[in-house]
C-alpha positions in Angstrom: -54.9 30.7 -25.4 -52.4 33.4 -24.5 -50.9 34.2 -20.9 -52.7 36.5 -18.6 -51.3 38.4 -16.2 -53.3 39.8 -13.3 -52.5 41.6 -9.8 -53.7 42.8 -6.4 -52.2 44.9 -3.7 -51.8 43.2 0.1 -51.2 44.9 3.1 -48.8 42.8 5.5 -48.9 44.1 8.8 -45.6 44.2 11.3 -45.5 41.9 14.5 -43.7 44.8 16.3 -42.6 48.6 15.3 -39.4 47.6 13.0 -36.9 50.4 13.5 -34.3 51.1 10.4 -32.1 54.4 10.3 -35.1 55.5 7.4 -37.9 55.1 10.5 -40.3 53.0 12.2 -42.5 50.1 9.4 -45.5 49.1 11.1 -47.4 47.9 7.7 -46.1 47.3 4.0 -47.7 46.9 0.7 -47.0 44.2 -1.8 -48.5 44.1 -5.0 -48.9 40.1 -6.0 -49.0 39.2 -9.4 -50.5 35.8 -10.8 -49.8 34.3 -14.6 -52.2 31.9 -15.9 -53.4 30.4 -18.9 -56.9 29.0 -19.9 -55.2 25.9 -21.3 -54.0 24.9 -18.1 -56.3 24.9 -15.6 -54.7 25.0 -11.8 -51.2 26.1 -13.1 -50.9 29.4 -11.6 -47.5 31.2 -10.9 -47.2 33.8 -8.1 -44.8 36.6 -8.1 -44.7 39.9 -5.5 -43.7 43.3 -6.3 -42.8 44.9 -3.1 -40.8 48.2 -3.5 -39.3 49.8 0.0 -40.5 53.3 0.9 -37.8 55.5 0.5 -35.3 53.2 -0.9 -36.8 51.5 -4.0 -36.5 53.1 -7.6 -40.0 52.8 -7.6 -41.5 53.7 -4.6 -43.9 56.4 -6.6 -47.1 58.0 -5.8 -48.3 56.1 -9.2 -46.6 52.7 -8.5 -50.1 50.7 -9.3 -50.8 53.2 -12.2 -47.4 52.1 -13.9 -48.2 48.1 -12.4 -51.1 48.1 -14.4 -49.7 49.8 -17.5 -46.9 47.0 -17.3 -49.7 44.3 -17.6 -51.7 45.5 -20.1 -48.2 45.5 -22.4 -47.9 41.9 -21.3 -51.1 40.9 -22.0 -50.8 42.6 -25.3 -47.8 40.6 -26.2 -49.7 37.3 -26.3 -47.3 34.9 -25.2 -48.2 31.1 -25.1 -44.9 29.9 -26.2 -43.1 28.5 -23.2 -39.6 28.5 -22.5 -38.7 31.4 -23.9 -36.0 34.0 -23.7 -37.2 35.5 -20.5 -34.4 38.4 -20.1 -35.6 39.8 -23.3 -39.4 39.7 -22.5 -38.6 41.9 -19.3 -36.0 44.3 -20.8 -38.9 44.6 -23.7 -42.0 45.1 -20.8 -40.6 46.4 -17.7 -38.4 49.8 -17.6 -35.6 49.9 -15.6 -36.8 51.9 -13.5 -39.4 49.1 -12.2 -37.1 46.9 -10.5 -39.9 45.3 -8.0 -42.1 44.6 -10.7 -39.2 42.7 -12.9 -38.7 40.9 -9.7 -42.2 40.2 -9.5 -43.3 39.2 -13.0 -39.9 37.1 -13.3 -41.1 35.3 -10.2 -44.7 34.2 -11.9 -43.1 33.8 -14.7 -40.7 30.8 -13.7 -43.1 29.4 -11.2 -45.3 29.2 -13.9 -43.0 27.5 -16.3 -42.2 24.9 -13.3 -45.6 23.6 -13.0 -47.6 26.7 -10.5 -46.3 24.8 -7.3 -44.4 27.5 -5.7 -41.0 25.9 -6.9 -39.3 28.9 -9.9 -36.2 27.1 -8.7 -36.6 23.1 -8.4 -33.3 22.3 -6.4 -32.4 20.7 -3.0 -33.9 23.3 -0.9 -37.2 23.5 -3.0 -37.3 19.7 -1.9 -36.8 20.1 1.4 -33.5 18.5 1.4 -31.3 21.4 2.2 -31.3 24.2 4.5 -29.6 27.7 4.0 -27.5 29.6 6.7 -29.0 32.6 7.7 -28.1 35.2 9.9 -30.2 36.4 13.0 -31.8 39.8 12.4 -32.0 42.4 15.2 -34.0 45.3 14.9 -33.4 48.2 16.3 -35.3 49.6 19.1 -35.2 50.4 23.1 -32.0 48.6 24.2 -33.9 46.0 26.2 -35.8 45.2 22.7 -32.8 44.7 21.3 -31.3 42.7 24.4 -34.6 40.3 24.1 -33.8 40.3 20.2 -30.1 39.2 20.9 -31.3 36.6 23.8 -33.8 34.7 21.4 -31.5 34.5 18.9 -28.9 32.9 20.8 -31.8 30.8 22.4 -32.5 29.6 18.7 -28.7 28.5 17.8 -28.4 31.3 15.5 -24.2 31.5 15.2 -24.1 34.6 12.9 -26.6 37.7 14.4 -26.9 41.1 12.7 -27.7 44.5 14.3 -28.9 47.5 12.8 -27.0 50.8 14.0 -26.9 53.8 13.0 -30.6 55.9 13.8 -30.1 55.3 17.7 -27.6 57.0 20.2 -24.3 55.5 19.0 -22.8 54.7 22.4 -25.7 52.6 23.0 -25.7 50.6 20.1 -22.1 50.3 21.2 -23.0 48.7 24.5 -25.1 46.4 22.9 -22.2 44.8 21.1 -20.2 45.2 24.1 -22.4 43.1 26.5 -22.7 40.6 23.2 -19.6 40.1 22.3 -18.2 39.8 26.3 -20.6 36.8 26.5 -19.7 35.5 23.3 -16.1 35.5 21.3 -15.9 35.8 17.5 -15.0 31.9 17.2 -19.0 32.1 19.0 -21.1 34.2 17.4 -20.5 36.3 14.4 -21.4 40.0 14.5 -22.2 41.6 11.6 -23.5 45.2 11.7 -25.8 47.2 8.7 -25.8 51.3 8.8 -27.8 51.6 6.1 -26.2 54.5 5.0 -26.7 56.7 8.2 -22.6 57.3 8.9 -21.3 60.8 7.7 -18.9 61.3 5.4 -16.7 62.8 8.2 -17.0 60.6 10.8 -17.5 57.3 9.7 -14.2 56.2 9.9 -14.1 57.4 13.6 -17.1 55.4 13.9 -15.4 52.2 12.2 -12.6 52.2 14.4 -14.8 52.1 17.8 -17.2 49.4 16.2 -13.4 47.2 15.4 -13.3 46.8 19.2 -15.8 44.3 19.0 -14.9 41.8 16.1 -16.9 42.3 13.7 -17.0 40.4 10.2 -18.8 43.5 8.2 -20.5 46.5 8.0 -23.1 47.0 5.0 -23.5 50.5 3.9 -21.4 53.0 6.4 -22.2 56.4 4.1 -24.7 57.1 2.0 -24.7 55.7 -1.8 -23.3 57.9 -4.4 -20.4 59.0 -2.7 -17.7 56.2 -4.6 -14.7 58.1 -3.8 -15.3 58.4 -0.2 -16.7 54.8 -0.1 -13.4 53.7 -1.5 -11.3 55.4 0.3 -13.4 53.8 3.8 -12.7 50.1 2.0 -9.2 51.0 1.8 -8.8 52.0 5.1 -11.4 50.3 7.0 -10.4 48.2 10.5 -13.9 46.5 9.3 -14.8 44.5 6.1 -17.5 47.1 4.5 -20.1 45.6 2.2 -22.1 47.8 -0.3 -25.8 47.5 -0.1 -28.0 50.5 -1.2 -25.0 51.7 -3.5 -25.9 48.8 -5.8 -29.5 49.8 -6.4 -30.2 51.1 -9.8 -27.1 50.1 -11.6 -28.9 48.1 -14.4 -26.2 48.4 -17.1 -23.0 45.3 -16.9 -20.6 47.7 -16.9 -21.6 49.9 -15.0 -22.2 47.3 -12.3 -18.3 46.0 -13.2 -17.1 49.8 -12.9 -18.5 50.3 -9.6 -17.1 47.2 -8.5 -13.7 47.4 -9.8 -13.1 51.2 -9.0 -14.4 50.5 -4.9 -13.3 47.0 -4.8 -15.3 46.4 -1.7 -14.7 43.1 0.4 -18.4 42.0 0.3 -21.5 43.2 -1.5 -25.4 42.4 -0.4 -27.7 41.5 -3.3 -31.5 42.4 -2.6 -33.4 41.1 -5.5 -36.7 43.2 -5.4 -34.3 46.4 -5.2 -32.2 45.4 -7.7 -34.9 44.4 -10.4 -35.1 40.5 -9.8 -32.8 37.3 -10.2 -31.1 37.5 -13.7 -29.7 41.4 -12.5 -28.3 39.6 -9.6 -26.8 36.6 -11.6 -25.0 39.2 -13.3 -23.5 40.9 -10.0 -22.7 37.8 -8.3 -20.7 36.7 -12.1 -18.7 40.2 -11.7 -18.4 39.6 -7.7 -16.6 36.6 -8.4 -14.5 38.1 -11.8 -13.4 40.7 -8.8 -12.9 38.5 -6.1 -15.5 40.0 -4.1 -17.8 38.3 -1.7 -21.6 38.2 -1.8 -24.7 37.0 -0.1 -28.4 37.3 -0.8 -30.7 39.3 1.6 -34.8 39.7 1.2 -36.0 43.0 1.6 -39.1 42.3 3.8 -41.0 40.5 1.2 -43.6 38.0 2.5 -43.3 34.2 2.2 -44.1 34.5 -1.0 -41.4 36.5 -2.2 -38.7 34.9 0.8 -39.2 31.6 -1.1 -38.5 32.2 -4.2 -35.5 34.0 -3.3 -34.2 31.2 -0.6 -34.7 28.8 -4.1 -32.7 31.2 -6.2 -30.2 31.4 -3.5 -30.0 28.1 -2.8 -28.6 27.2 -6.5 -25.0 28.8 -5.3 -24.7 26.2 -2.4 -23.4 29.4 -0.2 -21.6 28.6 3.0 -21.7 32.3 4.1 -24.8 32.9 6.0 -27.5 34.7 4.0 -30.1 37.6 5.1 -33.0 35.1 4.8 -34.5 35.5 7.8 -37.4 38.4 7.5 -40.5 35.6 7.1 -41.9 35.8 10.8 -41.9 39.5 11.3 -45.7 39.7 9.6 -49.0 38.9 11.7 -50.7 38.1 8.9 -48.4 36.5 6.4 -49.5 33.6 4.2 -48.8 30.2 5.8 -45.9 28.4 3.7 -43.1 25.3 4.0 -40.6 27.5 5.3 -39.3 27.5 8.8 -36.3 28.3 10.8 -34.2 26.0 12.7 -30.5 25.9 14.1 -29.5 29.1 12.3 -30.6 27.9 8.7 -33.7 28.3 6.4 -36.1 24.9 5.5 -38.6 24.1 3.7 -40.9 21.6 5.5 -42.4 18.5 3.0 -45.2 18.1 5.0 -46.5 21.7 4.7 -48.4 23.4 2.0 -49.3 26.7 1.2 -52.0 29.1 1.7 -52.9 31.7 -0.1 -56.6 32.0 0.3 -56.4 35.8 1.9 -55.2 36.5 -1.9 -57.9 34.4 -3.7 -61.1 36.2 -5.6 -59.4 39.9 -5.6 -57.2 39.7 -8.9 -57.6 42.6 -11.1 -57.7 41.7 -14.8 -55.9 44.4 -16.9 
């Protein structure tokens, strides 16, 4: 019996109004896919396709129509032999402009191939033997709201804290950083900031110079993507190490990736599998970064625990020492109960806690 892929949408509700430089988020839709085979009852692979509004290349009005077409094409291939060459299958079935669908289907296939136990990448993290260091993310909001988040992260033993900047009054953002740095030295707390491309090309250096007063580890995407020459200038002169994030979106060709990183040569790149087209695409970015002596870390992109779990297992393969951006699993009020939990600035999986994906049952759309 050939493999069958099905899908369904699920609306994730935030616990709070999550502020970014692109607006305030209160809910997000993910489309979940599952892979099954009647000859292997009980073995189901789950994946998550979660395009981000205003950012993903597949944030399109007809996203569900495209997902339906892709599932139909996948089912028509009548795949029934494992293992198969997964990168080739993904390339044949899913156009490059739909990275979140590539990510979700790749995740589901890998999960199915490993027995359908939410372990697409069996390793020490998946076996509950190893944690992954992560940064504590502080969302934009009122000064009081941001300060309360910082205090919470400190109380929970995070030693790396990341703040969003660029959407509020810049002086207010600097006050928050100044207050935090006055309380904790760089040896005690590592500070990262993420501008999400909010700085103007003309005044970015002025802001970078001011932010440098707070001994920051790095700043993500200070100016909007698509300005490679200006970004290269900033990388060469910035007093704060720059990490490329949105700049990587839409780059699927290996040589295009290599050319981008060689010309700008940032100290770091940020990898989001949902936005970049899945795990195989991220492997290429990592391989190129290592060739060019560029650092990297992996970040979730507002996935539910289903996507976060797969990304964490993928990340754990590389035995990272830099804190990763995998702390978004607790932002939803209707997330799926899972083994994931955070402790002492690390993401872990609890061997005594199972998965509850019951909200997804009986709603699958067969195409």
